[in-house]
Structure formats: C-alpha cells, structure tokens
VEXDREN-2710 file (C-alpha; in Angstrom, 1 decimal):
% VEXDREN-2710
k/r/px/py/pz
1/MET/-11.0/90.2/3.2
2/LYS/-7.9/92.1/3.0
3/GLU/-5.3/90.9/0.6
4/PRO/-2.0/89.5/2.0
5/ILE/0.8/92.4/2.6
6/ILE/3.0/89.7/3.6
7/GLU/3.1/86.0/2.1
8/PHE/5.5/83.4/2.4
9/LYS/4.8/80.0/0.0
10/ASP/7.0/77.1/0.5
11/PHE/9.7/79.2/1.9
12/SER/13.0/77.7/3.0
13/PHE/16.2/79.6/3.9
14/ARG/19.8/78.1/4.6
15/TYR/22.8/80.2/5.5
16/TYR/25.5/79.3/3.4
17/ALA/27.7/78.6/6.6
18/GLN/25.4/75.9/8.0
19/LYS/24.4/72.6/6.6
20/GLN/20.6/72.3/7.4
21/PRO/18.2/75.0/6.8
22/THR/17.3/77.7/9.5
23/LEU/13.6/77.9/7.6
24/LYS/11.9/75.0/6.4
25/ASN/8.8/75.0/4.1
26/ILE/7.1/78.2/5.6
27/ASN/3.6/79.0/4.5
28/LEU/2.5/82.1/6.0
29/LYS/0.0/85.0/5.3
30/ILE/-0.3/88.4/7.2
31/ASN/-3.0/90.9/5.8
32/LYS/-2.7/94.6/5.8
33/GLY/-3.8/95.9/9.6
34/GLU/-2.9/93.0/11.0
35/LYS/-0.8/92.6/14.2
36/VAL/0.9/89.2/14.5
37/LEU/3.2/88.0/17.3
38/ILE/5.9/85.6/16.6
39/VAL/7.3/83.7/19.2
40/GLY/10.0/80.4/19.4
41/LEU/13.2/79.4/21.2
42/SER/16.7/81.2/20.3
43/GLY/18.0/80.1/17.2
44/SER/14.2/78.8/16.3
45/GLY/14.3/80.9/13.0
46/LYS/12.0/83.9/14.1
47/SER/14.6/86.6/13.7
48/THR/16.1/84.8/10.4
49/LEU/12.0/85.3/9.1
50/GLY/12.2/88.7/10.4
51/ASN/15.5/89.5/8.1
52/CYS/13.4/88.0/5.1
53/LEU/11.2/90.8/5.5
54/ASN/13.3/93.5/5.6
55/GLY/15.7/92.5/3.0
56/LEU/19.0/91.7/5.3
57/ILE/18.3/88.1/3.8
58/PRO/19.5/87.6/1.2
59/PHE/21.2/91.0/0.8
60/LYS/23.3/91.4/3.9
61/TYR/23.2/87.6/5.4
62/GLU/23.5/85.3/2.2
63/GLY/22.1/81.9/1.6
64/GLU/19.9/79.5/-0.4
65/ILE/16.4/80.4/-0.8
66/SER/13.5/78.3/-2.4
67/GLY/10.0/79.0/-2.4
68/SER/8.5/82.5/-2.4
69/CYS/8.6/85.5/0.0
70/LYS/6.4/88.4/-1.2
71/ILE/5.8/91.9/0.5
72/LYS/2.9/93.9/-1.3
73/GLY/2.9/91.4/-4.2
74/GLN/6.7/91.6/-5.1
75/GLU/9.5/89.1/-4.2
76/THR/11.8/90.4/-1.7
77/ARG/14.7/89.1/-3.4
78/ASP/13.9/91.1/-6.5
79/LEU/14.2/94.4/-4.4
80/SER/17.0/96.1/-2.8
81/ILE/17.4/97.0/0.9
82/ALA/16.4/100.6/0.1
83/GLU/13.4/99.4/-1.7
84/LEU/12.0/97.3/1.0
85/SER/12.8/99.9/3.5
86/LYS/10.0/102.1/2.3
87/SER/7.4/99.5/3.0
88/VAL/9.1/97.6/6.2
89/GLY/10.4/99.6/9.3
90/THR/12.3/97.8/11.8
91/VAL/13.3/98.3/15.4
92/LEU/16.5/95.7/15.7
93/GLN/17.0/94.0/19.2
94/ASP/20.5/95.1/19.4
95/SER/20.0/99.1/19.3
96/ASP/23.5/100.0/19.1
97/GLY/23.5/98.6/15.4
98/GLN/21.0/100.8/14.4
99/PHE/22.0/104.3/15.5
100/VAL/23.4/106.4/12.9
101/GLY/23.1/110.1/14.3
102/LEU/25.4/112.0/16.6
103/ASN/22.7/112.5/19.1
104/VAL/19.0/111.4/19.7
105/GLY/17.2/114.3/17.7
106/GLU/19.6/113.5/14.7
107/ASP/18.9/109.9/14.8
108/ILE/15.2/110.3/15.2
109/ALA/15.1/112.6/12.3
110/PHE/17.6/110.1/10.1
111/ALA/14.5/108.9/8.0
112/LEU/13.2/112.2/7.4
113/GLU/16.3/113.8/6.3
114/ASN/16.7/111.1/3.7
115/ASP/13.1/111.7/2.2
116/ASN/14.0/115.6/2.4
117/VAL/11.2/116.6/4.7
118/PRO/11.5/120.5/5.2
119/LEU/13.4/121.3/8.5
120/GLU/10.1/123.3/9.5
121/LYS/8.1/120.2/9.7
122/MET/10.7/117.8/11.1
123/LYS/11.7/119.6/14.2
124/PRO/8.2/119.6/15.7
125/LEU/7.5/115.8/14.4
126/VAL/10.9/114.9/16.3
127/LYS/9.8/116.4/19.2
128/LYS/6.5/114.8/19.1
129/ILE/7.6/111.2/18.6
130/ALA/10.6/111.9/21.2
131/SER/7.6/112.7/23.8
132/MET/5.7/109.7/22.9
133/VAL/8.7/107.4/24.1
134/ASP/9.8/109.9/27.2
135/MET/13.0/111.1/25.3
136/GLU/12.2/114.5/24.7
137/ASN/14.8/115.6/27.1
138/TYR/17.5/113.6/25.6
139/LEU/17.5/115.3/22.0
140/THR/20.9/116.6/22.3
141/ARG/22.4/113.7/24.1
142/SER/24.9/111.2/22.5
143/PRO/22.8/107.6/22.0
144/MET/26.1/106.0/23.5
145/GLU/25.5/107.9/26.7
146/LEU/21.8/106.4/27.3
147/SER/21.1/103.0/29.2
148/GLY/20.0/100.1/27.5
149/GLY/16.3/101.0/27.7
150/GLN/16.7/104.6/26.5
151/LYS/18.3/103.3/23.3
152/GLN/15.6/101.0/23.0
153/ARG/13.3/103.9/23.1
154/VAL/15.0/106.1/20.5
155/ALA/15.3/103.0/18.1
156/LEU/11.7/103.0/18.3
157/ALA/11.2/106.5/17.8
158/GLY/13.0/106.1/14.7
159/VAL/10.6/103.7/13.4
160/LEU/7.4/105.8/14.8
161/VAL/8.6/108.8/12.5
162/ASP/8.4/107.1/9.3
163/GLU/5.5/106.0/7.6
164/VAL/5.9/102.7/6.5
165/GLU/3.2/100.0/5.9
166/VAL/4.6/97.1/8.0
167/LEU/6.3/97.8/10.9
168/LEU/8.9/94.9/12.2
169/PHE/9.9/94.4/16.3
170/ASP/12.7/92.2/16.8
171/GLU/12.7/91.8/20.5
172/PRO/11.4/95.4/21.3
173/LEU/11.2/94.8/25.4
174/ALA/14.3/93.3/25.5
175/ASN/15.9/96.2/27.6
176/LEU/12.9/98.0/28.7
177/ASP/11.7/98.4/32.2
178/PRO/8.1/96.8/32.7
179/ALA/6.6/100.3/32.8
180/THR/8.3/101.4/29.6
181/GLY/7.3/98.3/28.0
182/LYS/3.8/98.5/28.6
183/THR/4.0/101.9/27.3
184/ALA/6.2/100.7/24.3
185/ILE/3.2/98.2/23.4
186/ALA/0.5/100.6/23.9
187/LEU/2.4/103.2/21.7
188/ILE/2.6/100.3/19.0
189/ASP/-1.0/99.5/19.3
190/GLU/-2.1/103.2/18.7
191/LEU/0.3/104.0/16.1
192/GLN/-1.6/100.8/14.2
193/LYS/-4.8/102.0/15.0
194/LYS/-4.2/105.4/13.5
195/THR/-2.0/104.3/10.3
196/ASP/-4.1/100.7/9.7
197/SER/-0.2/99.7/9.4
198/THR/0.7/96.0/9.5
199/VAL/2.7/95.0/12.7
200/VAL/4.9/91.9/13.1
201/ILE/6.3/91.8/16.6
202/ILE/9.1/89.1/17.3
203/GLU/9.3/89.2/21.4
204/HIS/10.0/86.5/24.1
205/ARG/7.8/88.5/26.5
206/LEU/4.5/87.1/25.4
207/GLU/2.3/88.1/28.4
208/ASP/3.8/92.0/28.0
209/VAL/2.8/92.0/24.4
210/LEU/-0.5/90.7/25.2
211/TYR/-1.6/93.5/27.0
212/ARG/-2.8/95.1/24.1
213/HIS/-4.9/92.9/21.5
214/VAL/-2.9/90.9/18.7
215/ASP/-4.5/89.2/16.1
216/ARG/-2.3/86.0/15.6
217/ILE/0.5/84.2/17.6
218/VAL/2.9/82.2/15.2
219/LEU/5.0/79.9/17.0
220/ILE/8.3/78.8/15.3
221/ASP/10.3/75.8/16.3
222/ASP/13.3/74.2/14.7
223/GLY/12.8/76.7/11.7
224/ALA/9.2/75.3/11.0
225/ILE/5.8/76.8/11.8
226/VAL/4.2/75.1/14.7
227/ILE/0.8/77.0/15.3
228/ASP/-0.6/80.0/13.9
229/ASP/-3.9/80.9/15.6
230/VAL/-5.9/83.2/17.6
231/PRO/-4.3/84.0/21.2
232/ASP/-7.5/82.3/23.1
233/ASN/-6.8/79.0/21.2
234/VAL/-3.2/79.1/21.8
235/LEU/-3.2/79.9/25.5
236/ALA/-5.8/77.2/26.0
237/SER/-3.4/74.4/24.9
238/ASP/-0.6/73.1/26.2
239/VAL/1.7/74.1/22.7
240/LEU/3.5/77.1/24.8
241/ILE/5.1/75.3/27.3
242/ARG/5.6/72.1/25.3
243/HIS/8.0/74.1/22.7
244/GLY/9.7/76.1/25.7
245/ILE/7.7/79.5/25.8
246/ARG/6.6/80.9/29.4
247/GLU/2.9/81.5/29.4
248/PRO/1.2/84.5/31.1
249/LEU/1.5/84.3/34.9
250/TYR/-2.2/83.9/35.4
251/VAL/-2.5/81.2/33.0
252/SER/0.4/79.2/34.9
253/ALA/-1.5/79.6/38.1
254/ALA/-4.9/78.7/37.1
255/LYS/-3.2/75.7/35.4
256/PHE/-1.0/75.0/38.9
257/ALA/-4.5/75.0/40.6
258/GLY/-6.2/72.4/38.2
259/VAL/-8.3/74.8/36.3
260/LYS/-9.4/73.6/32.7
261/ILE/-8.5/76.2/30.3
262/THR/-10.6/76.6/27.4
263/PRO/-10.7/79.5/24.5
264/GLU/-14.3/80.1/25.5
265/MET/-12.7/81.5/28.9
266/HIS/-10.7/84.3/26.4
267/PRO/-7.7/83.4/28.5
268/SER/-5.6/85.9/26.4
269/SER/-6.1/89.0/28.4
270/ILE/-6.3/88.8/32.4
271/ASP/-9.3/91.8/31.7
272/THR/-11.1/89.1/29.4
273/PHE/-10.5/85.9/31.4
274/LYS/-13.7/84.2/32.5
275/LEU/-13.6/82.1/35.7
276/THR/-16.8/80.6/37.2
277/GLU/-17.0/80.4/41.0
278/ASP/-15.8/76.8/41.3
279/ASP/-12.6/77.6/39.2
280/LYS/-11.9/80.6/41.6
281/ASP/-12.5/78.3/44.8
282/ARG/-10.0/76.0/43.2
283/ILE/-7.5/78.8/42.7
284/LEU/-8.3/80.0/46.2
285/ASN/-7.6/76.8/48.2
286/TRP/-4.6/75.9/45.9
287/ALA/-2.9/79.1/47.0
288/LYS/-3.6/78.7/50.6
289/SER/-2.1/75.1/50.8
290/HIS/1.3/77.0/49.2
291/ALA/1.0/80.1/51.8
292/ASN/4.1/78.9/54.0
293/THR/7.2/81.1/53.8
294/LYS/10.7/80.1/54.6
295/THR/13.7/82.8/54.6
296/LYS/17.2/82.1/54.5
297/ASN/19.4/83.5/57.6
298/LYS/22.7/84.1/56.3
299/GLN/25.8/86.2/57.2
300/VAL/26.4/89.6/55.5
301/LEU/29.0/89.3/52.7
302/LEU/28.7/92.4/50.8
303/LYS/27.6/95.6/52.3
304/GLY/27.4/99.2/50.6
305/LYS/27.7/101.9/53.3
306/ASP/26.6/105.5/52.5
307/LEU/27.2/105.4/49.0
308/SER/27.3/108.3/46.7
309/PHE/28.5/108.7/43.2
310/SER/28.2/111.3/40.3
311/TYR/29.6/111.4/36.7
312/ASP/29.7/115.1/36.3
313/GLY/30.6/116.2/40.1
314/GLU/27.1/117.8/39.9
315/GLN/24.3/115.3/39.9
316/ASN/24.4/112.1/42.3
317/ILE/23.3/109.0/40.2
318/ILE/23.9/107.1/43.5
319/ASP/22.3/109.3/46.4
320/ASP/23.4/108.3/49.8
321/ILE/22.3/104.6/49.8
322/SER/23.2/101.5/52.2
323/PHE/22.4/97.8/51.6
324/ASP/23.8/94.6/52.2
325/VAL/23.9/91.4/50.5
326/LYS/24.1/88.1/52.3
327/SER/26.4/85.0/51.7
328/GLY/24.6/82.7/49.7
329/GLU/21.3/84.8/48.6
330/MET/20.1/85.6/45.0
331/PHE/19.6/89.2/45.2
332/ALA/18.0/91.8/43.0
333/ILE/18.2/95.1/42.1
334/ILE/15.5/96.5/40.2
335/GLY/14.2/99.9/39.0
336/LYS/13.3/102.2/35.9
337/ASN/15.8/102.9/33.3
338/GLY/18.5/105.5/34.4
339/ALA/17.5/104.9/38.2
340/GLY/21.4/104.1/38.9
341/LYS/21.3/99.9/38.7
342/SER/24.3/99.6/36.2
343/THR/26.5/102.4/37.9
344/LEU/25.9/100.7/41.1
345/SER/27.0/97.7/39.7
346/LYS/30.0/99.3/38.2
347/LEU/31.1/100.6/41.8
348/LEU/30.7/97.2/43.1
349/VAL/33.1/95.7/40.5
350/GLY/35.6/98.8/40.6
351/PHE/34.9/100.3/37.1
352/GLU/33.9/103.3/39.0
353/LYS/35.1/104.8/42.3
354/GLU/32.5/105.8/44.7
355/ASP/32.6/109.5/45.6
356/LYS/31.5/108.9/49.3
357/GLY/30.9/105.9/51.9
358/GLN/32.1/102.0/51.4
359/ILE/31.7/99.1/49.8
360/LEU/32.8/96.1/52.5
361/LEU/33.4/92.5/51.3
362/GLU/33.3/90.2/54.5
363/ASP/34.2/93.6/56.5
364/ARG/36.9/94.5/54.4
365/ASP/37.0/97.9/52.5
366/ILE/37.9/97.1/49.0
367/LYS/38.2/100.8/47.5
368/ASP/42.0/100.4/47.1
369/ASP/41.5/96.9/45.4
370/THR/42.5/97.0/41.4
371/ILE/39.8/95.9/39.1
372/TYR/41.8/92.6/38.8
373/GLU/41.6/91.8/42.2
374/ARG/38.2/92.7/42.5
375/GLY/37.3/90.2/39.5
376/LYS/38.6/87.4/41.6
377/GLU/35.8/88.1/44.0
378/ILE/33.0/89.9/42.1
379/GLY/32.3/88.9/38.4
380/ILE/30.0/90.9/36.2
381/VAL/27.9/90.1/33.0
382/LEU/27.3/93.3/31.2
383/GLN/23.9/93.8/29.6
384/ASN/25.3/93.9/26.1
385/PRO/27.4/91.0/25.0
386/ASN/29.3/93.3/22.4
387/GLN/31.1/94.9/25.3
388/MET/32.6/91.7/26.8
389/ILE/33.6/89.4/23.7
390/CYS/37.1/89.8/22.7
391/ASN/37.4/86.5/21.1
392/THR/36.5/85.1/17.7
393/MET/35.4/81.4/18.7
394/ILE/32.9/80.4/21.2
395/TYR/35.3/78.0/22.6
396/ASP/38.3/80.4/23.4
397/GLU/35.9/83.2/24.7
398/VAL/34.3/81.1/27.4
399/ALA/38.0/79.6/28.4
400/TYR/39.8/83.2/28.4
401/GLY/39.6/84.0/32.0
402/LEU/41.0/80.6/33.1
403/LYS/43.8/80.5/30.6
404/ASN/44.7/84.2/31.8
405/GLY/44.7/82.5/35.4
406/GLY/47.0/79.6/34.8
407/VAL/44.6/77.3/35.2
408/LYS/45.6/74.0/33.3
409/ASP/44.3/72.7/30.1
410/GLU/42.4/69.7/31.0
411/GLU/40.7/71.4/33.9
412/ILE/39.9/74.3/31.4
413/LYS/38.2/71.9/28.9
414/GLU/36.4/70.1/31.9
415/ARG/34.9/73.5/32.9
416/VAL/34.3/75.1/29.9
417/TYR/32.5/72.2/28.4
418/GLU/30.3/71.8/31.7
419/THR/29.4/75.3/31.5
420/LEU/28.9/75.4/27.9
421/LYS/26.2/72.4/28.4
422/ILE/24.3/74.2/31.0
423/CYS/24.0/77.4/29.0
424/GLY/22.8/75.6/25.9
425/LEU/26.2/76.3/23.7
426/TYR/27.8/73.0/23.8
427/GLU/26.8/71.8/20.1
428/MET/28.0/75.3/19.2
429/ARG/31.2/75.0/20.9
430/ASN/33.2/75.3/17.7
431/TRP/31.5/77.8/16.1
432/PRO/32.4/81.4/15.4
433/ILE/30.7/84.0/17.6
434/SER/29.8/86.1/14.7
435/ALA/27.4/83.2/13.7
436/LEU/25.4/83.7/16.8
437/SER/21.9/85.7/17.4
438/TYR/22.1/88.5/20.0
439/GLY/20.6/86.1/22.7
440/GLN/23.2/83.6/21.9
441/LYS/26.0/86.0/22.6
442/LYS/24.3/86.8/25.8
443/ARG/24.9/83.1/27.0
444/VAL/28.1/83.1/25.7
445/THR/29.1/86.1/28.0
446/ILE/27.2/84.3/30.9
447/ALA/29.2/81.3/30.4
448/SER/32.4/83.3/30.6
449/ILE/31.7/84.6/33.7
450/LEU/30.1/81.4/35.4
451/VAL/33.2/79.3/34.4
452/MET/35.2/81.6/36.9
453/ARG/33.1/80.7/39.9
454/PRO/33.6/83.9/42.0
455/LYS/32.3/84.8/45.4
456/ILE/29.7/86.8/43.7
457/ILE/28.3/86.9/40.3
458/ILE/26.5/90.2/39.3
459/LEU/24.2/89.8/36.2
460/ASP/22.9/92.8/34.2
461/GLU/20.0/91.8/32.8
462/PRO/20.9/88.0/32.6
463/THR/17.8/87.1/30.7
464/ALA/17.1/89.8/28.1
465/GLY/16.5/88.2/24.7
466/GLN/16.4/84.8/26.1
467/ASP/13.3/82.4/25.4
468/TYR/11.9/80.7/28.6
469/ARG/13.6/77.1/27.8
470/HIS/17.3/78.8/27.8
471/TYR/16.3/81.4/30.4
472/THR/15.0/78.2/32.7
473/GLU/18.3/76.5/32.1
474/ILE/20.6/79.6/32.7
475/MET/18.6/80.2/35.9
476/GLU/18.2/77.0/37.1
477/PHE/22.0/76.6/36.7
478/LEU/22.5/79.7/38.9
479/ARG/20.1/78.6/41.3
480/LYS/22.0/75.5/41.5
481/LEU/25.5/77.4/42.2
482/ASN/23.2/79.3/44.6
483/ASN/22.1/76.3/46.6
484/ASP/26.0/75.6/46.7
485/GLY/26.7/78.8/48.4
486/GLN/26.8/80.9/45.5
487/THR/25.9/84.7/45.9
488/ILE/24.1/86.1/42.9
489/ILE/23.0/89.6/42.5
490/MET/20.8/90.5/39.5
491/ILE/19.7/93.5/37.7
492/THR/16.7/92.8/36.1
493/HIS/13.6/94.3/34.4
494/ASP/12.3/90.7/34.5
495/MET/9.9/90.6/37.4
496/HIS/9.1/86.8/37.0
497/LEU/12.7/86.3/37.3
498/MET/12.9/88.5/40.4
499/LEU/9.4/86.7/42.0
500/GLU/10.7/83.1/40.8
501/TYR/14.2/83.1/42.2
502/CYS/15.4/86.1/44.5
503/ASP/15.5/86.0/48.0
504/ARG/15.3/90.0/48.7
505/CYS/15.5/92.9/46.3
506/ILE/16.1/96.7/46.4
507/THR/14.5/99.2/44.5
508/LEU/16.1/102.0/43.0
509/VAL/14.1/105.2/42.2
510/ASP/16.6/108.5/41.0
511/GLY/19.6/107.1/42.7
512/LYS/17.8/106.3/46.2
513/ILE/16.9/102.9/47.6
514/TYR/12.6/103.3/47.9
515/TYR/12.0/99.9/49.1
516/GLU/14.4/97.0/50.3
517/GLY/12.4/93.6/51.4
518/LEU/10.9/90.5/50.0
519/PRO/10.2/90.6/46.0
520/SER/6.6/89.4/46.6
521/SER/5.8/92.6/48.2
522/VAL/7.1/94.8/45.3
523/LEU/4.6/94.3/42.7
524/VAL/1.4/94.4/45.0
525/ASP/2.4/98.1/46.2
526/GLU/0.8/100.6/43.9
527/ASN/3.1/103.3/45.2
528/ILE/6.3/101.4/44.8
529/THR/5.4/100.3/41.2
530/GLN/4.6/103.9/40.2
531/LYS/7.8/105.3/41.5
532/ALA/10.0/102.5/40.2
533/ASN/8.4/102.5/36.6
534/LEU/7.4/98.8/37.3
535/LYS/4.0/97.4/36.5
536/MET/1.5/95.5/38.7
537/THR/1.7/91.5/38.0
538/SER/-1.3/89.7/36.8
539/LEU/-1.1/87.7/39.9
540/TYR/-2.4/90.7/41.5
541/ASP/-5.4/90.9/39.3
542/LEU/-6.0/87.4/39.9
543/ALA/-5.7/87.7/43.5
544/LYS/-8.3/90.2/43.2
545/ILE/-10.3/87.9/41.4
546/VAL/-10.4/85.0/43.8
547/LYS/-10.6/87.5/46.9
548/MET/-7.0/86.9/48.5
549/GLU/-4.4/89.3/49.6
550/PRO/-2.0/89.9/46.8
551/ASN/1.0/89.7/48.4
552/ASP/-0.1/86.1/50.1
553/PHE/-1.2/85.2/46.8
554/THR/1.9/86.1/44.9
555/GLN/4.2/84.3/47.6
556/SER/1.8/81.4/47.3
557/TYR/2.8/81.0/43.4
558/ILE/6.4/81.7/44.1
559/ASN/6.5/78.6/46.7
560/ALA/4.4/76.4/44.1
561/GLU/7.0/77.2/41.5
562/ARG/9.7/76.3/43.8
563/SER/8.0/73.1/44.7
564/LEU/7.8/72.2/41.1
565/ARG/11.6/72.6/40.6
566/HIS/12.7/70.7/43.6
567/GLU/10.3/67.7/42.4
568/LYS/12.0/67.5/39.1
569/ASP/15.4/67.9/41.0
END
C-alpha cells in the first residue's frame, strides 16, 4: 500500500477576519499517484483546503491553525512557499494572478529559468508543452492579449513544464471551451500516468472531470468533509444534489425517468454505465412523454447586420455576420476560445466600433451612441470580475450604478438588497470585496448589472466558477427576469446552461456564424461540435443507448427540466 503524500489530521483553519473557521476538523489522506476530485459550494472551504497544500495558507492568508497538514511527512507550516513549490505545483482559478512573463514563452519557461535549466534544453521543452495545450503559435504574445481560455491554457502549461510530485488544479476548466476542457482533463490524466504524480482537482464541472478516471470524490460543505468515496458510490447516492452539486446529465436523465442508480451500474462514466433493457425502456418512455416543443414568437429587439471588425485592420475577428435577438428571449453566443464571442459583445455595448455594418436596437442605428447612452439600454457583465470592480465594499459596488444615475437612497437600498439576496450575497453585504473568492466576486459583478435593469443584459461566462446551487440561483433569477420580458444574451462555454435556459443560439467559428437555431440541435451535430470546439453531450450517448433520435431526446430532457422548475414555482 502506498504511503500518503498528503495528510490532514484533525485540521481546522480560521481566517483572522472571520469569527468561524472555514475548515473544520478535516481528516483526509491522499496517497502518492492518486487523482482526487474535490467538489463543494462556493465558500464551502475547498479552495481554502487547496491553499493549505501550496502554502498560501498560512504564509499569505494568515489565520488560526489547529491540527496537522503534512506534505511528504512534513508540516506545511514548517516549510516556506518556495520549499512547498518544489513539491506542489498550482494552476490558479484566476489566471491573471499567475502570470510573470512578458510573453507566453517566458511565462511557460519561468520555472525552468528558476531551476537554471540550460537554454538548449529549455526551448524545445517549452515548445513541446505549448503544443500540448495548443498554444505553440502564441509564444511571443503577451498573456494580457489572450482570451480567458487561452490564459488558462498558458497557466496549465506553466505547471506541466515543472516536475513536481503534487499537481493542484483550482477550477482548471473555468474559462475553457468544452473541447479544450476535455483536452485539458486528458492532458492532466496523461501527465499523471507518465509521472505517477499525485493530482488534486478542485472543480465545479464534475462530469467534465469524470471524462477521465478519478480515484475518489471528496465533497466539502460548510468547511467539513461530507463524503470521501469512489465515484460510483457517490453518483449512486443523492449526496451531490443534496449539497448543491450538479450531477452528470446522463445520471440526471436516468433518475428523472425513475431508474434506480446503484454502484454496480458503474455510473461514474457514460461509457461504463450499465442499464438493463427495462431501464432503457423506462428512459425512452420518459423521454417520449416530454417530447413536445414550444417556441416563442417575439419581435426583433436587437439586430446585427453585415458586421465586420478587426483590431489590426488586417484580420477580421468578426467577419460579415448578421443575426437578430428577439425581445424577451434568452439568447446564447457559443464557440471556441478566440472565435470572436467577447469581441462581438464589445461591439454591442460600444467598447469597440464596427468597421462595417450596423447594430440596430429597435430598428435604430446606435453607432453614434456613447458608451453611457448604450449602457442605459445594454448592460454587460465581463468575464473577469477584477476588470469591473471599482469599490471596496460589496454594497457600494452593487449600488454604484444606481447612485451615479441619481436614484433615491431608499430605492437603492431596496433594489440592492433584493439583488444581493438573489445572488446569494446578502449575508456578505457589509463585507470588503477583498475577502471574497473569485466566484463570489463574479456574483458581485453580476449583481451590479442586474440591479440596473437595462433592456438587454449581456453576460460573458455568467456561471464560470459557480457551484450548481449558486449557478441555479443566478440563472433562476435571470429566468424570472426573462419571463417578465427581460432580454438576455449569454456568452458561455457551459453547454448545460445553454440547453437548460436559452431559446436560441448562434455558434461562432473564426468570426463567422456557423449555426443559428435551437440549442438542442447544436450538441448532437458532429460537424458543428468539431468546428466550434464543443463536445457531444452525454445526452447524445444516452439517446443512442435507448435508441432515440439524439436531438429529440435532448429536447425532451430540456422540457423535463423546465417542467420541474415550473412545478417548484
């Protein structure tokens, strides 16, 4: 039996700024060569647990420690961050906080330079690692010029290049498109097998991580370990749903249909999931009973007409596209990293001016509107919350736009409190923003726009870094706004979000629209998924198993989820 490389024993930690401990009596052993997935709600303590492994606690984030936390038999509190970095390599959730090089190549090479690796060895190794994460053509680019997903890949490469014994990934998939996320999980798996390293993954996207085998799932809630077990046992129970974590789509569909999931069915992967013929019939009949499709017939509110845009005057990032967004619909813009999604949103809100074409709001060309004038009509929540926050306290940040608009204090307080409650931030209303996790900061920025109630809200990756419970709270709030007539545009890598909530979508590929239509049709078309760097949903695989047309099966699942929401309402 392998000895534990990581061991927590009766371990608790309390930040000095908080009254209650964030971690409570943690007992956890991770053996050398294991791959462990840690899941939990935002604020549950899982990232704090990761910070205990890499030395950020107690050397950056100070607090009160009791119990023991050991790496390779040594107490982490007795080692420096530099010493711990030789054993634990970390990919942070917020990539911007990890960059040190002036360009991608320098950033990947940083650890090698610190170890005095000769240049003749360093260059080919950097190129090899960059190629593994599909960044070999960006070695001379500044990290700040990259998209969110590209930044995440560079950060991943910076860890892959170093030969540490423990690899710690904090939300590694948060900003990656589905296909790149799948590649990242495959790369992590391949690296672990080659080096026999120990891998700890902190991630919300459970199903995406389970694309490759993990040894254990550790669920943390309110600072304590709820369950530590093999994936088959965890997925056969209802523990994930009870603690606000989204189950894989194929597991949810089977449970919706009344199938009793057991560990012996090996539900940890759609490839190993064993269903009896009775189970298949039950799922098929359930899907057929939810097969009706309803579409909204709405007037066009926003129209893009023959739009083109280039940053350098040579290569079009947006290349002669036309689309429309209807009043009161929830509309998704999807595509791989660098396809032009965020650039399109900048054109819509006026951060950039189109080179060609028109943007029409209620048939009025808004090209000459100022950013302030557009902001009254079209609000945007950026992908990176650090690019939006300009106040110290949560309440002040959410109230900022209302105060600038001359809204009375009484109304400001009422609207801010209502929005904070919906976004799960009310109890933190008097907290400094610096005390928040990345995911909590994201919710603050969403709240700061939601409170303004513009005609159109654009959200760039609204649920990135969010656990399922808070994801659902935010999306249900947006759905209710949408039902009241609010038009919402989502830029997202979360295909479940698109399937579950959006009426229509466009798929961008290299600045062009490759597909426009129903979300249920996107992820069952191999041509679209391949072109847009998406991946086939597990509902596609389950549909094949029960012998139903995948598009119809996927739409049935969407209808069933929406029916359940309406019943709860």
